[in-house]
C-alpha positions in Angstrom: 0.2 0.0 0.2 1.4 3.3 -0.8 1.5 6.5 1.2 -0.8 8.1 -0.9 -3.5 5.4 -0.5 -3.0 5.3 3.3 -3.5 9.3 3.4 -6.7 8.8 1.5 -7.9 6.3 3.6 -7.3 8.6 6.8 -9.1 11.4 5.0 -12.3 9.2 3.8 -12.4 7.9 7.4 -12.3 11.0 8.9 -14.9 12.3 6.8 -17.1 9.4 7.4 -16.7 9.2 11.0 -18.0 13.0 10.9 -20.8 12.3 8.8 -21.5 9.1 11.3 -21.0 11.4 14.4 -24.5 10.6 15.4 -23.7 6.9 15.5 -20.5 7.1 18.0 -19.9 3.1 18.0 -19.4 2.8 14.3 -17.7 6.3 14.1 -15.2 5.1 16.7 -14.7 1.8 14.9 -14.1 3.4 11.7 -11.6 5.8 13.3 -9.7 3.2 15.2 -9.5 0.9 11.9 -8.1 3.7 9.8 -5.4 4.6 12.4 -4.6 0.9 12.8 -4.2 0.7 9.2 -1.8 3.5 9.2 0.3 2.4 12.0 0.4 -1.1 10.1 1.6 0.7 7.2 4.4 2.7 9.1 5.6 -0.1 11.2 6.1 -2.1 7.6 8.3 0.8 6.6 10.6 1.1 9.6 12.4 -2.5 8.2 13.7 -0.6 5.8 15.2 2.2 7.9 16.8 -0.5 10.6 18.4 -2.1 7.4 19.7 1.2 6.4 21.0 2.1 9.8 22.4 -1.3 10.5 24.4 -1.1 7.1 25.4 2.5 7.8 26.6 1.2 11.1 28.6 -1.5 9.9 30.1 0.5 7.0 31.2 3.4 9.6 32.0 1.3 12.7 29.4 3.4 14.8 29.0 1.7 18.1 25.7 -0.3 18.4 25.1 1.5 21.6 24.4 4.8 19.6 22.2 3.5 16.8 20.2 1.6 19.9 19.9 5.2 21.5 18.5 6.5 18.5 16.3 3.5 18.0 14.8 4.2 21.6 14.2 7.9 20.8 12.2 7.2 17.5 10.1 5.1 19.7 9.8 7.0 22.5 9.0 9.8 20.0 6.4 7.8 18.0 4.7 6.4 20.9 4.5 9.8 22.8 2.8 11.5 19.3 0.3 8.5 19.4 -0.8 8.8 23.2 -1.1 12.6 22.9 -3.1 12.8 20.1 -5.5 10.2 21.8 -5.3 12.7 24.9 -6.1 15.5 22.8 -8.8 13.4 21.2 -10.7 13.1 24.3 -10.2 16.8 25.3 -7.6 16.1 28.0 -5.2 19.1 27.0 -3.2 19.0 30.5 -2.7 15.2 30.2 -1.5 15.6 26.4 0.9 18.3 27.2 2.7 16.6 30.4 2.8 13.5 28.4 4.8 15.7 25.6 7.0 17.1 28.3 7.9 13.8 29.8 8.8 12.2 26.2 11.1 15.3 25.6 12.5 14.6 29.0 13.2 10.8 28.6 15.0 12.0 24.7 17.0 14.4 26.6 18.4 11.9 29.3 18.6 9.2 26.5 20.6 11.3 24.0 23.4 12.3 26.7 25.7 9.5 26.0 25.4 11.0 22.0 25.9 14.5 23.4 29.1 13.4 25.3 30.6 11.5 22.4 30.2 14.5 19.9 31.5 16.7 22.9 34.5 14.3 23.3 35.1 14.4 19.7 35.3 18.1 19.5 37.6 18.2 22.4 40.0 15.6 20.4 39.6 18.0 17.2 40.7 21.1 18.9 43.7 19.4 20.9 
């Protein structure tokens, strides 16, 4: 399935959910089904990303721990975005904002080893 088909499916599902807003059960089922289809499509494309980064890591000699950090950061960002969107859909702005801040803090903490490695490299270049 191409990206364009997934986008059109999402737009159609959104339109139908609005049209069927008086039937909450069908509207929510339609929305959840479209969301799961989009997530399934996105997760099928992640394999290409993992293959590319593993190949790049092998060619450049980057340590595995750095690519693992990148994978974890991407996971936190994707899951955080999905959960914060669910909170927004349920009109819970406070929880949405709190979750986004928590995800950002987790990313900062996870990225510390990468920042340290970059600063070490800069220090070596300046010597």
